[in-house]
All heavy atoms as TSV, in Angstrom:
chain	resi	resn	atom	element	x	y	z
A	1	MET	N	N	93.755	83.213	100.198
A	1	MET	CA	C	93.424	84.159	99.155
A	1	MET	C	C	92.312	85.068	99.662
A	1	MET	O	O	91.339	84.605	100.245
A	1	MET	CB	C	92.977	83.421	97.895
A	1	MET	CG	C	92.560	84.369	96.798
A	1	MET	SD	S	92.189	83.575	95.228
A	1	MET	CE	C	90.590	82.910	95.546
A	2	LEU	N	N	92.479	86.335	99.431
A	2	LEU	CA	C	91.462	87.316	99.797
A	2	LEU	C	C	90.684	87.699	98.543
A	2	LEU	O	O	91.255	87.833	97.464
A	2	LEU	CB	C	92.113	88.563	100.391
A	2	LEU	CG	C	92.947	88.351	101.648
A	2	LEU	CD1	C	93.657	89.630	102.026
A	2	LEU	CD2	C	92.066	87.882	102.781
A	3	THR	N	N	89.387	87.876	98.673
A	3	THR	CA	C	88.567	88.320	97.550
A	3	THR	C	C	87.866	89.614	97.940
A	3	THR	O	O	87.528	89.838	99.106
A	3	THR	CB	C	87.518	87.264	97.150
A	3	THR	OG1	O	86.691	86.987	98.263
A	3	THR	CG2	C	88.189	85.986	96.678
A	4	PHE	N	N	87.646	90.455	96.948
A	4	PHE	CA	C	87.016	91.751	97.162
A	4	PHE	C	C	85.972	91.985	96.093
A	4	PHE	O	O	86.096	91.513	94.966
A	4	PHE	CB	C	88.056	92.875	97.128
A	4	PHE	CG	C	89.165	92.670	98.111
A	4	PHE	CD1	C	90.373	92.129	97.705
A	4	PHE	CD2	C	88.989	92.977	99.446
A	4	PHE	CE1	C	91.391	91.923	98.612
A	4	PHE	CE2	C	90.000	92.770	100.361
A	4	PHE	CZ	C	91.212	92.236	99.946
A	5	LYS	N	N	84.954	92.730	96.445
A	5	LYS	CA	C	83.878	93.053	95.522
A	5	LYS	C	C	84.051	94.491	95.049
A	5	LYS	O	O	84.358	95.381	95.837
A	5	LYS	CB	C	82.539	92.888	96.240
A	5	LYS	CG	C	81.339	93.138	95.375
A	5	LYS	CD	C	80.056	92.918	96.167
A	5	LYS	CE	C	78.853	93.232	95.324
A	5	LYS	NZ	N	77.611	93.058	96.079
A	6	VAL	N	N	83.844	94.724	93.761
A	6	VAL	CA	C	83.893	96.074	93.215
A	6	VAL	C	C	82.590	96.764	93.585
A	6	VAL	O	O	81.507	96.225	93.397
A	6	VAL	CB	C	84.085	96.047	91.680
A	6	VAL	CG1	C	84.081	97.453	91.111
A	6	VAL	CG2	C	85.379	95.322	91.321
A	7	THR	N	N	82.706	97.968	94.118
A	7	THR	CA	C	81.538	98.708	94.583
A	7	THR	C	C	81.568	100.126	94.021
A	7	THR	O	O	82.581	100.571	93.482
A	7	THR	CB	C	81.498	98.730	96.124
A	7	THR	OG1	O	80.288	99.350	96.546
A	7	THR	CG2	C	82.675	99.454	96.711
A	8	THR	N	N	80.472	100.833	94.145
A	8	THR	CA	C	80.399	102.215	93.683
A	8	THR	C	C	80.920	103.138	94.767
A	8	THR	O	O	80.548	103.029	95.935
A	8	THR	CB	C	78.942	102.588	93.343
A	8	THR	OG1	O	78.475	101.692	92.336
A	8	THR	CG2	C	78.845	104.012	92.839
A	9	VAL	N	N	81.806	104.048	94.366
A	9	VAL	CA	C	82.365	105.062	95.267
A	9	VAL	C	C	82.156	106.400	94.571
A	9	VAL	O	O	82.929	106.771	93.691
A	9	VAL	CB	C	83.864	104.810	95.553
A	9	VAL	CG1	C	84.409	105.871	96.490
A	9	VAL	CG2	C	84.094	103.421	96.114
A	10	GLY	N	N	81.103	107.114	94.938
A	10	GLY	CA	C	80.767	108.351	94.237
A	10	GLY	C	C	80.380	108.030	92.806
A	10	GLY	O	O	79.535	107.180	92.561
A	11	ALA	N	N	81.044	108.679	91.847
A	11	ALA	CA	C	80.773	108.430	90.431
A	11	ALA	C	C	81.763	107.421	89.853
A	11	ALA	O	O	81.794	107.195	88.648
A	11	ALA	CB	C	80.855	109.743	89.650
A	12	SER	N	N	82.586	106.802	90.694
A	12	SER	CA	C	83.608	105.854	90.257
A	12	SER	C	C	83.343	104.476	90.848
A	12	SER	O	O	82.358	104.267	91.546
A	12	SER	CB	C	84.989	106.334	90.709
A	12	SER	OG	O	85.279	107.605	90.180
A	13	SER	N	N	84.233	103.559	90.575
A	13	SER	CA	C	84.176	102.224	91.163
A	13	SER	C	C	85.412	102.013	92.011
A	13	SER	O	O	86.457	102.607	91.775
A	13	SER	CB	C	84.123	101.153	90.075
A	13	SER	OG	O	82.952	101.293	89.321
A	14	GLY	N	N	85.310	101.165	93.017
A	14	GLY	CA	C	86.441	100.897	93.883
A	14	GLY	C	C	86.254	99.602	94.629
A	14	GLY	O	O	85.228	98.927	94.496
A	15	ILE	N	N	87.275	99.238	95.396
A	15	ILE	CA	C	87.184	98.066	96.253
A	15	ILE	C	C	87.426	98.511	97.691
A	15	ILE	O	O	88.108	99.501	97.934
A	15	ILE	CB	C	88.180	96.959	95.856
A	15	ILE	CG1	C	89.625	97.467	95.934
A	15	ILE	CG2	C	87.884	96.414	94.480
A	15	ILE	CD1	C	90.665	96.393	95.762
A	16	ILE	N	N	86.854	97.782	98.615
A	16	ILE	CA	C	87.058	98.050	100.036
A	16	ILE	C	C	88.041	97.008	100.550
A	16	ILE	O	O	87.818	95.803	100.402
A	16	ILE	CB	C	85.725	97.950	100.815
A	16	ILE	CG1	C	84.645	98.842	100.191
A	16	ILE	CG2	C	85.942	98.250	102.283
A	16	ILE	CD1	C	84.938	100.308	100.248
A	17	LEU	N	N	89.144	97.450	101.142
A	17	LEU	CA	C	90.132	96.525	101.712
A	17	LEU	C	C	89.830	96.322	103.187
A	17	LEU	O	O	89.670	97.292	103.927
A	17	LEU	CB	C	91.548	97.088	101.547
A	17	LEU	CG	C	92.018	97.328	100.110
A	17	LEU	CD1	C	93.402	97.963	100.117
A	17	LEU	CD2	C	92.033	96.040	99.324
A	18	ASN	N	N	89.779	95.071	103.616
A	18	ASN	CA	C	89.538	94.806	105.027
A	18	ASN	C	C	90.847	94.974	105.813
A	18	ASN	O	O	91.909	95.219	105.247
A	18	ASN	CB	C	88.928	93.413	105.223
A	18	ASN	CG	C	89.813	92.306	104.689
A	18	ASN	OD1	O	91.006	92.478	104.508
A	18	ASN	ND2	N	89.218	91.156	104.437
A	19	LYS	N	N	90.757	94.848	107.129
A	19	LYS	CA	C	91.931	95.053	107.988
A	19	LYS	C	C	93.054	94.090	107.660
A	19	LYS	O	O	94.221	94.452	107.688
A	19	LYS	CB	C	91.543	94.916	109.460
A	19	LYS	CG	C	90.717	96.056	109.977
A	19	LYS	CD	C	90.390	95.862	111.449
A	19	LYS	CE	C	89.518	96.993	111.949
A	19	LYS	NZ	N	89.200	96.834	113.374
A	20	GLU	N	N	92.689	92.849	107.336
A	20	GLU	CA	C	93.706	91.839	107.010
A	20	GLU	C	C	94.499	92.240	105.768
A	20	GLU	O	O	95.721	92.146	105.739
A	20	GLU	CB	C	93.033	90.484	106.787
A	20	GLU	CG	C	94.007	89.366	106.492
A	20	GLU	CD	C	93.289	88.042	106.227
A	20	GLU	OE1	O	92.050	87.969	106.301
A	20	GLU	OE2	O	94.008	87.071	105.954
A	21	ALA	N	N	93.807	92.702	104.730
A	21	ALA	CA	C	94.485	93.134	103.503
A	21	ALA	C	C	95.339	94.373	103.760
A	21	ALA	O	O	96.458	94.472	103.264
A	21	ALA	CB	C	93.460	93.414	102.409
A	22	MET	N	N	94.815	95.304	104.536
A	22	MET	CA	C	95.570	96.515	104.861
A	22	MET	C	C	96.852	96.169	105.610
A	22	MET	O	O	97.919	96.710	105.325
A	22	MET	CB	C	94.715	97.466	105.698
A	22	MET	CG	C	93.496	98.016	104.994
A	22	MET	SD	S	93.872	99.308	103.817
A	22	MET	CE	C	94.235	100.651	104.924
A	23	ALA	N	N	96.758	95.243	106.547
A	23	ALA	CA	C	97.936	94.838	107.317
A	23	ALA	C	C	98.935	94.116	106.428
A	23	ALA	O	O	100.148	94.350	106.514
A	23	ALA	CB	C	97.519	93.952	108.481
A	24	HIS	N	N	98.449	93.242	105.563
A	24	HIS	CA	C	99.330	92.481	104.683
A	24	HIS	C	C	100.090	93.400	103.729
A	24	HIS	O	O	101.276	93.189	103.464
A	24	HIS	CB	C	98.524	91.451	103.890
A	24	HIS	CG	C	99.354	90.590	102.996
A	24	HIS	ND1	N	100.176	89.606	103.469
A	24	HIS	CD2	C	99.496	90.591	101.651
A	24	HIS	CE1	C	100.793	89.035	102.453
A	24	HIS	NE2	N	100.386	89.609	101.344
A	25	LEU	N	N	99.411	94.416	103.210
A	25	LEU	CA	C	100.047	95.366	102.288
A	25	LEU	C	C	100.776	96.497	103.013
A	25	LEU	O	O	101.389	97.348	102.379
A	25	LEU	CB	C	98.990	95.965	101.341
A	25	LEU	CG	C	98.401	95.002	100.328
A	25	LEU	CD1	C	97.181	95.630	99.657
A	25	LEU	CD2	C	99.432	94.612	99.292
A	26	ARG	N	N	100.679	96.505	104.349
A	26	ARG	CA	C	101.278	97.551	105.187
A	26	ARG	C	C	100.779	98.936	104.750
A	26	ARG	O	O	101.554	99.868	104.528
A	26	ARG	CB	C	102.802	97.490	105.127
A	26	ARG	CG	C	103.350	96.213	105.683
A	26	ARG	CD	C	104.850	96.209	105.683
A	26	ARG	NE	N	105.331	94.929	106.175
A	26	ARG	CZ	C	106.317	94.261	105.654
A	26	ARG	NH1	N	106.978	94.756	104.631
A	26	ARG	NH2	N	106.692	93.110	106.155
A	27	LEU	N	N	99.463	99.034	104.640
A	27	LEU	CA	C	98.814	100.275	104.204
A	27	LEU	C	C	98.131	100.962	105.372
A	27	LEU	O	O	97.713	100.319	106.329
A	27	LEU	CB	C	97.754	99.985	103.152
A	27	LEU	CG	C	98.223	99.491	101.804
A	27	LEU	CD1	C	97.023	99.095	100.954
A	27	LEU	CD2	C	99.054	100.530	101.099
A	28	GLN	N	N	98.008	102.261	105.235
A	28	GLN	CA	C	97.192	103.059	106.139
A	28	GLN	C	C	96.229	103.855	105.267
A	28	GLN	O	O	96.474	104.060	104.074
A	28	GLN	CB	C	98.053	104.006	106.958
A	28	GLN	CG	C	98.990	103.303	107.904
A	28	GLN	CD	C	99.835	104.286	108.689
A	28	GLN	OE1	O	99.667	105.496	108.586
A	28	GLN	NE2	N	100.753	103.765	109.476
A	29	ARG	N	N	95.151	104.305	105.863
A	29	ARG	CA	C	94.177	105.109	105.126
A	29	ARG	C	C	94.883	106.304	104.480
A	29	ARG	O	O	95.685	106.975	105.115
A	29	ARG	CB	C	93.081	105.590	106.060
A	29	ARG	CG	C	91.955	106.286	105.333
A	29	ARG	CD	C	90.824	106.581	106.245
A	29	ARG	NE	N	90.267	105.276	106.658
A	29	ARG	CZ	C	89.339	105.145	107.574
A	29	ARG	NH1	N	88.884	106.182	108.201
A	29	ARG	NH2	N	88.873	103.960	107.884
A	30	GLY	N	N	94.624	106.527	103.204
A	30	GLY	CA	C	95.230	107.640	102.480
A	30	GLY	C	C	96.454	107.248	101.667
A	30	GLY	O	O	96.915	108.024	100.827
A	31	ASP	N	N	97.020	106.049	101.880
A	31	ASP	CA	C	98.162	105.588	101.089
A	31	ASP	C	C	97.729	105.322	99.652
A	31	ASP	O	O	96.556	105.090	99.368
A	31	ASP	CB	C	98.750	104.299	101.670
A	31	ASP	CG	C	99.498	104.521	102.965
A	31	ASP	OD1	O	99.771	105.690	103.307
A	31	ASP	OD2	O	99.804	103.524	103.641
A	32	LYS	N	N	98.699	105.318	98.739
A	32	LYS	CA	C	98.426	105.036	97.328
A	32	LYS	C	C	98.747	103.582	97.018
A	32	LYS	O	O	99.663	103.004	97.590
A	32	LYS	CB	C	99.295	105.917	96.425
A	32	LYS	CG	C	98.927	107.369	96.442
A	32	LYS	CD	C	99.791	108.129	95.463
A	32	LYS	CE	C	99.447	109.602	95.472
A	32	LYS	NZ	N	100.276	110.351	94.515
A	33	LEU	N	N	98.000	103.017	96.087
A	33	LEU	CA	C	98.273	101.694	95.544
A	33	LEU	C	C	98.525	101.835	94.053
A	33	LEU	O	O	97.953	102.715	93.399
A	33	LEU	CB	C	97.087	100.749	95.757
A	33	LEU	CG	C	96.867	100.240	97.161
A	33	LEU	CD1	C	95.565	99.443	97.232
A	33	LEU	CD2	C	98.021	99.368	97.596
A	34	PHE	N	N	99.356	100.974	93.513
A	34	PHE	CA	C	99.704	101.020	92.104
A	34	PHE	C	C	99.341	99.691	91.457
A	34	PHE	O	O	99.659	98.629	91.980
A	34	PHE	CB	C	101.203	101.293	91.934
A	34	PHE	CG	C	101.613	102.609	92.525
A	34	PHE	CD1	C	102.004	102.690	93.848
A	34	PHE	CD2	C	101.573	103.774	91.779
A	34	PHE	CE1	C	102.365	103.905	94.412
A	34	PHE	CE2	C	101.925	104.980	92.335
A	34	PHE	CZ	C	102.322	105.049	93.652
A	35	LEU	N	N	98.664	99.752	90.320
A	35	LEU	CA	C	98.303	98.572	89.554
A	35	LEU	C	C	99.318	98.454	88.428
A	35	LEU	O	O	99.393	99.315	87.555
A	35	LEU	CB	C	96.885	98.711	88.986
A	35	LEU	CG	C	96.350	97.523	88.214
A	35	LEU	CD1	C	96.159	96.326	89.152
A	35	LEU	CD2	C	95.041	97.873	87.545
A	36	THR	N	N	100.127	97.400	88.477
A	36	THR	CA	C	101.165	97.207	87.466
A	36	THR	C	C	100.940	95.871	86.772
A	36	THR	O	O	100.319	94.968	87.317
A	36	THR	CB	C	102.572	97.216	88.103
A	36	THR	OG1	O	102.649	96.177	89.078
A	36	THR	CG2	C	102.864	98.553	88.757
A	37	GLU	N	N	101.474	95.764	85.544
A	37	GLU	CA	C	101.375	94.504	84.825
A	37	GLU	C	C	102.381	93.519	85.397
A	37	GLU	O	O	103.524	93.870	85.663
A	37	GLU	CB	C	101.629	94.717	83.339
A	37	GLU	CG	C	100.502	95.459	82.654
A	37	GLU	CD	C	100.650	95.468	81.144
A	37	GLU	OE1	O	100.912	94.384	80.569
A	37	GLU	OE2	O	100.513	96.540	80.564
A	38	ALA	N	N	101.946	92.299	85.570
A	38	ALA	CA	C	102.803	91.243	86.092
A	38	ALA	C	C	103.242	90.338	84.941
A	38	ALA	O	O	102.571	90.281	83.904
A	38	ALA	CB	C	102.046	90.434	87.142
A	39	PRO	N	N	104.349	89.651	85.117
A	39	PRO	CA	C	104.760	88.695	84.087
A	39	PRO	C	C	103.659	87.653	83.854
A	39	PRO	O	O	102.988	87.226	84.794
A	39	PRO	CB	C	106.006	88.036	84.694
A	39	PRO	CG	C	106.487	88.987	85.738
A	39	PRO	CD	C	105.272	89.702	86.240
A	40	GLY	N	N	103.451	87.284	82.635
A	40	GLY	CA	C	102.423	86.290	82.330
A	40	GLY	C	C	101.070	86.891	81.984
A	40	GLY	O	O	100.096	86.174	81.830
A	41	GLY	N	N	100.985	88.216	81.906
A	41	GLY	CA	C	99.753	88.856	81.477
A	41	GLY	C	C	98.787	89.237	82.582
A	41	GLY	O	O	97.728	89.766	82.303
A	42	GLY	N	N	99.122	88.991	83.834
A	42	GLY	CA	C	98.241	89.384	84.929
A	42	GLY	C	C	98.552	90.788	85.415
A	42	GLY	O	O	99.293	91.535	84.781
A	43	TYR	N	N	97.980	91.128	86.553
A	43	TYR	CA	C	98.209	92.435	87.163
A	43	TYR	C	C	98.618	92.266	88.614
A	43	TYR	O	O	98.316	91.252	89.245
A	43	TYR	CB	C	96.948	93.306	87.082
A	43	TYR	CG	C	96.673	93.785	85.682
A	43	TYR	CD1	C	95.811	93.089	84.854
A	43	TYR	CD2	C	97.292	94.926	85.192
A	43	TYR	CE1	C	95.571	93.511	83.555
A	43	TYR	CE2	C	97.056	95.360	83.895
A	43	TYR	CZ	C	96.194	94.652	83.094
A	43	TYR	OH	O	95.965	95.074	81.820
A	44	ARG	N	N	99.303	93.267	89.125
A	44	ARG	CA	C	99.763	93.256	90.515
A	44	ARG	C	C	99.320	94.567	91.162
A	44	ARG	O	O	99.504	95.641	90.616
A	44	ARG	CB	C	101.290	93.160	90.519
A	44	ARG	CG	C	101.896	93.158	91.886
A	44	ARG	CD	C	103.422	93.078	91.824
A	44	ARG	NE	N	103.867	91.936	91.065
A	44	ARG	CZ	C	104.727	91.998	90.054
A	44	ARG	NH1	N	105.232	93.141	89.668
A	44	ARG	NH2	N	105.095	90.913	89.413
A	45	LEU	N	N	98.718	94.469	92.340
A	45	LEU	CA	C	98.327	95.629	93.131
A	45	LEU	C	C	99.349	95.772	94.251
A	45	LEU	O	O	99.507	94.868	95.068
A	45	LEU	CB	C	96.923	95.420	93.710
A	45	LEU	CG	C	96.264	96.611	94.369
A	45	LEU	CD1	C	96.079	97.747	93.379
A	45	LEU	CD2	C	94.926	96.205	94.954
A	46	THR	N	N	100.077	96.887	94.261
A	46	THR	CA	C	101.180	97.036	95.199
A	46	THR	C	C	101.277	98.464	95.722
A	46	THR	O	O	100.917	99.400	95.011
A	46	THR	CB	C	102.517	96.626	94.527
A	46	THR	OG1	O	103.584	96.838	95.428
A	46	THR	CG2	C	102.777	97.422	93.275
A	47	PRO	N	N	101.778	98.640	96.944
A	47	PRO	CA	C	101.977	99.994	97.470
A	47	PRO	C	C	103.295	100.613	97.007
A	47	PRO	O	O	103.578	101.750	97.311
A	47	PRO	CB	C	101.969	99.785	98.987
A	47	PRO	CG	C	102.432	98.390	99.179
A	47	PRO	CD	C	101.945	97.627	97.977
A	48	TYR	N	N	104.098	99.854	96.252
A	48	TYR	CA	C	105.412	100.339	95.837
A	48	TYR	C	C	105.338	101.000	94.473
A	48	TYR	O	O	104.872	100.404	93.508
A	48	TYR	CB	C	106.415	99.195	95.840
A	48	TYR	CG	C	106.489	98.543	97.186
A	48	TYR	CD1	C	105.931	97.299	97.409
A	48	TYR	CD2	C	107.060	99.208	98.263
A	48	TYR	CE1	C	105.965	96.720	98.670
A	48	TYR	CE2	C	107.091	98.647	99.519
A	48	TYR	CZ	C	106.552	97.392	99.712
A	48	TYR	OH	O	106.576	96.838	100.955
A	49	ASP	N	N	105.808	102.233	94.391
A	49	ASP	CA	C	105.759	103.028	93.172
A	49	ASP	C	C	106.883	102.590	92.233
A	49	ASP	O	O	108.052	102.777	92.538
A	49	ASP	CB	C	105.919	104.509	93.541
A	49	ASP	CG	C	105.795	105.437	92.351
A	49	ASP	OD1	O	105.750	104.958	91.204
A	49	ASP	OD2	O	105.741	106.667	92.585
A	50	PRO	N	N	106.548	102.011	91.076
A	50	PRO	CA	C	107.587	101.555	90.155
A	50	PRO	C	C	108.444	102.708	89.610
A	50	PRO	O	O	109.627	102.523	89.344
A	50	PRO	CB	C	106.818	100.853	89.038
A	50	PRO	CG	C	105.404	101.282	89.182
A	50	PRO	CD	C	105.202	101.721	90.594
A	51	ASP	N	N	107.879	103.904	89.449
A	51	ASP	CA	C	108.669	105.046	88.988
A	51	ASP	C	C	109.695	105.458	90.032
A	51	ASP	O	O	110.827	105.811	89.707
A	51	ASP	CB	C	107.771	106.241	88.652
A	51	ASP	CG	C	106.993	106.025	87.367
A	51	ASP	OD1	O	107.466	105.248	86.509
A	51	ASP	OD2	O	105.922	106.623	87.222
A	52	PHE	N	N	109.327	105.402	91.304
A	52	PHE	CA	C	110.263	105.736	92.371
A	52	PHE	C	C	111.413	104.739	92.402
A	52	PHE	O	O	112.577	105.108	92.561
A	52	PHE	CB	C	109.559	105.777	93.724
A	52	PHE	CG	C	110.464	106.149	94.863
A	52	PHE	CD1	C	110.910	107.448	95.012
A	52	PHE	CD2	C	110.892	105.192	95.762
A	52	PHE	CE1	C	111.758	107.792	96.047
A	52	PHE	CE2	C	111.736	105.522	96.811
A	52	PHE	CZ	C	112.175	106.824	96.949
A	53	GLU	N	N	111.108	103.470	92.221
A	53	GLU	CA	C	112.152	102.443	92.188
A	53	GLU	C	C	113.129	102.718	91.044
A	53	GLU	O	O	114.343	102.613	91.208
A	53	GLU	CB	C	111.532	101.062	92.024
A	53	GLU	CG	C	112.557	99.946	91.993
A	53	GLU	CD	C	111.937	98.576	91.816
A	53	GLU	OE1	O	110.710	98.465	91.661
A	53	GLU	OE2	O	112.706	97.608	91.839
A	54	ARG	N	N	112.597	103.098	89.877
A	54	ARG	CA	C	113.449	103.413	88.729
A	54	ARG	C	C	114.351	104.602	89.041
A	54	ARG	O	O	115.545	104.603	88.731
A	54	ARG	CB	C	112.573	103.718	87.507
A	54	ARG	CG	C	113.358	104.035	86.240
A	54	ARG	CD	C	112.433	104.446	85.097
A	54	ARG	NE	N	111.574	105.573	85.432
A	54	ARG	CZ	C	111.969	106.853	85.445
A	54	ARG	NH1	N	113.202	107.153	85.172
A	54	ARG	NH2	N	111.120	107.815	85.744
A	55	GLN	N	N	113.808	105.626	89.712
A	55	GLN	CA	C	114.594	106.805	90.067
A	55	GLN	C	C	115.695	106.466	91.066
A	55	GLN	O	O	116.815	106.970	90.957
A	55	GLN	CB	C	113.679	107.885	90.648
A	55	GLN	CG	C	112.734	108.477	89.632
A	55	GLN	CD	C	111.686	109.374	90.268
A	55	GLN	OE1	O	111.640	109.539	91.488
A	55	GLN	NE2	N	110.817	109.938	89.443
A	56	VAL	N	N	115.410	105.590	92.020
A	56	VAL	CA	C	116.417	105.193	93.002
A	56	VAL	C	C	117.544	104.433	92.315
A	56	VAL	O	O	118.727	104.668	92.594
A	56	VAL	CB	C	115.785	104.349	94.131
A	56	VAL	CG1	C	116.853	103.698	94.992
A	56	VAL	CG2	C	114.873	105.218	94.981
A	57	LYS	N	N	117.214	103.539	91.393
A	57	LYS	CA	C	118.246	102.796	90.669
A	57	LYS	C	C	119.123	103.742	89.857
A	57	LYS	O	O	120.340	103.577	89.796
A	57	LYS	CB	C	117.613	101.739	89.774
A	57	LYS	CG	C	117.095	100.555	90.556
A	57	LYS	CD	C	116.518	99.499	89.641
A	57	LYS	CE	C	115.994	98.332	90.471
A	57	LYS	NZ	N	115.406	97.298	89.641
A	58	LEU	N	N	118.512	104.736	89.230
A	58	LEU	CA	C	119.276	105.721	88.463
A	58	LEU	C	C	120.184	106.531	89.384
A	58	LEU	O	O	121.359	106.762	89.063
A	58	LEU	CB	C	118.324	106.650	87.707
A	58	LEU	CG	C	118.971	107.714	86.828
A	58	LEU	CD1	C	119.828	107.082	85.750
A	58	LEU	CD2	C	117.905	108.594	86.205
A	59	ALA	N	N	119.682	106.939	90.546
A	59	ALA	CA	C	120.503	107.687	91.504
A	59	ALA	C	C	121.674	106.844	91.993
A	59	ALA	O	O	122.792	107.347	92.134
A	59	ALA	CB	C	119.642	108.137	92.687
A	60	GLU	N	N	121.435	105.552	92.245
A	60	GLU	CA	C	122.523	104.672	92.681
A	60	GLU	C	C	123.594	104.551	91.605
A	60	GLU	O	O	124.787	104.545	91.900
A	60	GLU	CB	C	121.977	103.291	93.042
A	60	GLU	CG	C	121.182	103.281	94.332
A	60	GLU	CD	C	120.488	101.955	94.592
A	60	GLU	OE1	O	120.364	101.127	93.653
A	60	GLU	OE2	O	120.071	101.752	95.744
A	61	LYS	N	N	123.177	104.501	90.340
A	61	LYS	CA	C	124.136	104.431	89.238
A	61	LYS	C	C	124.970	105.711	89.177
A	61	LYS	O	O	126.196	105.656	89.041
A	61	LYS	CB	C	123.414	104.209	87.910
A	61	LYS	CG	C	124.354	104.082	86.722
A	61	LYS	CD	C	123.583	103.852	85.445
A	61	LYS	CE	C	124.416	103.696	84.214
A	61	LYS	NZ	N	125.685	104.290	84.125
A	62	VAL	N	N	124.332	106.865	89.316
A	62	VAL	CA	C	125.045	108.143	89.296
A	62	VAL	C	C	126.021	108.208	90.467
A	62	VAL	O	O	127.179	108.615	90.298
A	62	VAL	CB	C	124.058	109.329	89.331
A	62	VAL	CG1	C	124.776	110.650	89.605
A	62	VAL	CG2	C	123.288	109.405	88.029
A	63	MET	N	N	125.571	107.788	91.648
A	63	MET	CA	C	126.450	107.834	92.825
A	63	MET	C	C	127.658	106.917	92.644
A	63	MET	O	O	128.749	107.231	93.097
A	63	MET	CB	C	125.674	107.447	94.084
A	63	MET	CG	C	124.717	108.526	94.549
A	63	MET	SD	S	123.929	108.165	96.131
A	63	MET	CE	C	122.797	106.878	95.682
A	64	HIS	N	N	127.457	105.797	91.960
A	64	HIS	CA	C	128.571	104.881	91.744
A	64	HIS	C	C	129.518	105.412	90.670
A	64	HIS	O	O	130.734	105.426	90.849
A	64	HIS	CB	C	128.052	103.502	91.335
A	64	HIS	CG	C	129.142	102.519	91.092
A	64	HIS	ND1	N	129.672	102.299	89.850
A	64	HIS	CD2	C	129.818	101.718	91.946
A	64	HIS	CE1	C	130.623	101.405	89.935
A	64	HIS	NE2	N	130.730	101.029	91.207
A	65	ASP	N	N	128.950	105.869	89.553
A	65	ASP	CA	C	129.768	106.312	88.422
A	65	ASP	C	C	130.481	107.637	88.686
A	65	ASP	O	O	131.578	107.854	88.188
A	65	ASP	CB	C	128.915	106.440	87.155
A	65	ASP	CG	C	128.375	105.091	86.690
A	65	ASP	OD1	O	128.852	104.048	87.192
A	65	ASP	OD2	O	127.476	105.088	85.838
A	66	ASP	N	N	129.858	108.526	89.434
A	66	ASP	CA	C	130.421	109.862	89.671
A	66	ASP	C	C	130.826	110.045	91.130
A	66	ASP	O	O	130.658	111.114	91.704
A	66	ASP	CB	C	129.399	110.940	89.273
A	66	ASP	CG	C	129.084	110.897	87.779
A	66	ASP	OD1	O	129.985	110.539	87.002
A	66	ASP	OD2	O	127.948	111.203	87.406
A	67	ARG	N	N	131.388	109.007	91.707
A	67	ARG	CA	C	131.771	109.021	93.119
A	67	ARG	C	C	132.715	110.167	93.443
A	67	ARG	O	O	132.560	110.868	94.437
A	67	ARG	CB	C	132.429	107.687	93.445
A	67	ARG	CG	C	132.415	107.323	94.869
A	67	ARG	CD	C	132.974	105.950	95.088
A	67	ARG	NE	N	132.736	105.083	93.931
A	67	ARG	CZ	C	133.035	103.808	93.866
A	67	ARG	NH1	N	133.606	103.239	94.874
A	67	ARG	NH2	N	132.780	103.100	92.805
A	68	LYS	N	N	133.707	110.392	92.581
A	68	LYS	CA	C	134.713	111.450	92.838
A	68	LYS	C	C	134.065	112.830	92.807
A	68	LYS	O	O	134.384	113.698	93.630
A	68	LYS	CB	C	135.840	111.371	91.815
A	68	LYS	CG	C	136.702	110.137	91.988
A	68	LYS	CD	C	137.775	110.068	90.917
A	68	LYS	CE	C	138.563	108.778	91.029
A	68	LYS	NZ	N	139.534	108.636	89.954
A	69	VAL	N	N	133.173	113.057	91.867
A	69	VAL	CA	C	132.493	114.352	91.758
A	69	VAL	C	C	131.635	114.606	92.991
A	69	VAL	O	O	131.665	115.705	93.575
A	69	VAL	CB	C	131.628	114.416	90.473
A	69	VAL	CG1	C	130.783	115.673	90.437
A	69	VAL	CG2	C	132.495	114.302	89.239
A	70	LEU	N	N	130.894	113.601	93.422
A	70	LEU	CA	C	130.045	113.762	94.601
A	70	LEU	C	C	130.879	114.003	95.853
A	70	LEU	O	O	130.514	114.791	96.715
A	70	LEU	CB	C	129.144	112.534	94.780
A	70	LEU	CG	C	128.081	112.355	93.704
A	70	LEU	CD1	C	127.367	111.030	93.877
A	70	LEU	CD2	C	127.089	113.497	93.714
A	71	ARG	N	N	132.008	113.341	95.962
A	71	ARG	CA	C	132.895	113.547	97.115
A	71	ARG	C	C	133.419	114.973	97.133
A	71	ARG	O	O	133.486	115.621	98.175
A	71	ARG	CB	C	134.049	112.545	97.095
A	71	ARG	CG	C	134.897	112.624	98.365
A	71	ARG	CD	C	135.909	111.514	98.458
A	71	ARG	NE	N	135.210	110.228	98.603
A	71	ARG	CZ	C	135.541	109.126	97.957
A	71	ARG	NH1	N	136.567	109.111	97.147
A	71	ARG	NH2	N	134.868	108.018	98.136
A	72	ALA	N	N	133.769	115.503	95.952
A	72	ALA	CA	C	134.264	116.876	95.865
A	72	ALA	C	C	133.157	117.881	96.231
A	72	ALA	O	O	133.432	118.899	96.872
A	72	ALA	CB	C	134.779	117.168	94.461
A	73	LEU	N	N	131.930	117.571	95.843
A	73	LEU	CA	C	130.817	118.477	96.155
A	73	LEU	C	C	130.464	118.452	97.642
A	73	LEU	O	O	129.978	119.431	98.183
A	73	LEU	CB	C	129.580	118.087	95.346
A	73	LEU	CG	C	129.654	118.389	93.848
A	73	LEU	CD1	C	128.452	117.779	93.150
A	73	LEU	CD2	C	129.717	119.883	93.611
A	74	ALA	N	N	130.737	117.328	98.304
A	74	ALA	CA	C	130.435	117.214	99.731
A	74	ALA	C	C	131.398	118.069	100.514
A	74	ALA	O	O	131.175	118.619	101.520
A	74	ALA	CB	C	130.512	115.771	100.179
């Protein structure tokens, strides 16, 4: 388990991720992290954008349902 301390960053608060955490999350400086609610009332810090995942699932549904239309457009 990794622990982090909340620190002051300008007029805001933030955490500093060490190299081990950055490697584990596959992050590079400048990447975004998303805080999402986890089942059971906790929170999850992840580099994966939940809105992007929703958009990909919707696109996959459209590609499956409208296969003939997409083929004609290609």
